[in-house]
N, C-alpha and C positions, 0 to 999 in steps of 0.2 A: 103257655106252660099249663099243664093239666090242673084243672081244680078237684080238690078233694070234697065231698060232699057228705061224706059220713066219717066218723072216727074209725081208723084203723086199730084193732087191738091185737098185740102181739101175744100169741099163746104159746106154750110148749115147757118144756122140763126146764129145770135149772141148768145153767151152762148153755141152753140151745142159742143165745144171743138176742134174746129178745130187747134188752137195754141197747147194746152194741149196734144192732141193727136197725132198731127203732129210730135210734137216734140219727142214723145216717139217712134213713127213709125220710124221716121229718125233714131234714136238710135238703135232700133231694125234691121233694115235694112243697117246700116253702112253708111248712106249717110248724106250729108248736110240738114240742115232744113232752109227753107227761108220763111219768112212771107211778103204778098205783102204790108200790111199796115206799117209794118216798114222801107220797103225800101221806100214809099211815104215820110213819116214824116223824116226819114233820109235826102233824096233828097230836101225837103221843108225847113227843120229844123223848123217844127211847128208841132202841134199835128193835128191828123184828124179833131177834133173840132174846132181847130183854121182854117183850110183849109176849112172846109164847111161853118164857119162863115165867111171867108174873101172873098173867091173865088167861094162859091157856089157847090153845089152836083155835077154839070154837069162837071166841072173843075176837081175835085177830080175823076169822074169816067175815063174822059179820059187818067188822068196819071194814072190811075190803070190799065186800058189795056195796055198803053206802059210797064209798069213793069212786068205784067204778060207774055206779049209777049217776053220781054227781058228775063225773067227767063226761061220761056220754052224752049229758044235756048241754054240754058246752059247746064251743065252736069246734069244728071237725080238727082232730089232730091225731097224731100217732101215739098210743097209748101202750105201755108194756105193763104186763101184769105179771105176777108171781106165779111161779109154777104151779100151785095148787089153786088158783083162781076159777080155771075153767072146769073143774070137778064139780063145780055148784050147778045144779039144773038151772037155778035162779040166774046165776050169772050168765051160762051160755045162752039162756032165752032172751035176756036183756041185751047181750051182745049183738045176738043176731037179729033182733028187731030194731036196735037203733044204730049198731054199727056193722063191722064187718070183722070177723075174725080171721086172725091169718096163723096158721100153725108153723112154727119154724121146725120141720122135722129133722131130727138127727139120732143118729144111731147110739148105743148104750156106750161104745168103747170112745167115741167122740166126746160124748157127754161128761164121761170119766176124766178124760184128758184135761178138759176143761175146769172141772169142780174139784178135783182131787186135794190141791194144796190149798183151797180157800177155807177159811175159818169162819165165813160170815153165813153158812148154811145149816140153821138151827136142825133141820130135820136129818142133817148127816152126822150129827154128833151122837155116833153109835158104835160099838165095838167093832162093827165090819161096815164101814160107811159105802164100800163098793157094793156090799150084797143089799144094804138098804137101798142104794141108787138103784139097783135091778128091781127090786121088788116094787119102789115107786114108778118106775117107768114101765113096767108089765101092767100095773094097776091103771095108770094113767093111760096109755095108748087109746084104750077105747074112747075116752072123753075127747081127748085131742083130735081124734078122727072125724070128730063132729063139727070140726071148724069149717067155715066157709071156705077157707082156700087153705093149701097146703104148699110149703115151699121147702124142698130138701136142702139141708145143710152137707157141706162137705167140707175136710179139713183143710184142704187146699184152695179153698173160697176165702177172700178177703171179705171183711165187714161191708165193704163198698161193693163188693159183686153180689154180696146176699140182698144189700138194699135193692141193687137194680133187678134181681130175680123177683123180689117182693113187688116191686113197681110194675114190672112186666105181667104178674098174676093179676094185679089190681086194675089191669087195663083190660082184662076179660069180663070186668065188672062195670059197665057203664052207669049204673047207679050209684057206683062210690066215686070213680075217678072220671071226670067229664073232659074231653079235648085230647 
C-alpha cells in the first residue's frame, strides 16, 4: 500500500465534493480524514453560519488559518478545507510548503446542482444565490488554479471514482505518495 508522506489538502468551491471525496480518499489511503470547518465549529461550539453572523468573516478566516496550520503539523492525513480557505496567500503558501493542495475542479452548473437546496451555506444567503455563487466562482478560480494538483469533477462520477482520480493524481508526486 502507498504511504502518504504529506497532508493532502482538498480545495475548491462549495459543492465540489471536498468532504465527501476527501473522506473516501482517506479511507483508500488508510489515513485519517480531517475537516477544517468541523475543527472550527467544534472549538467555537457554534456553526459556521453562527460564527459568520456573530464574529464576521475576518474572525472566521483567522481561526481557519490557525486550524489549517495546526493540522498540517500533525500526521499526514486528508484535510478538507472550506471554499474560501485557499483564497488566503498565507494559507496557500503554508499548504504548498508543508502539504499538497488538490483542487476539485467542477463547473458552475454542477456546483449549483449540488448546493442549491442546502441551507448551511452562509455566503449563499442572498436574494439571488445562483448569481452569488457565479460571482464567487469567477473570483476564486484564479486562486484555485494555484493548487499543486487539479482533478476534474463530473456529474456522472461517484465519490469513490473521484477518490480514485485523486489518488492517481497524487501518484504523480513521489514526495507525497510513496510506493
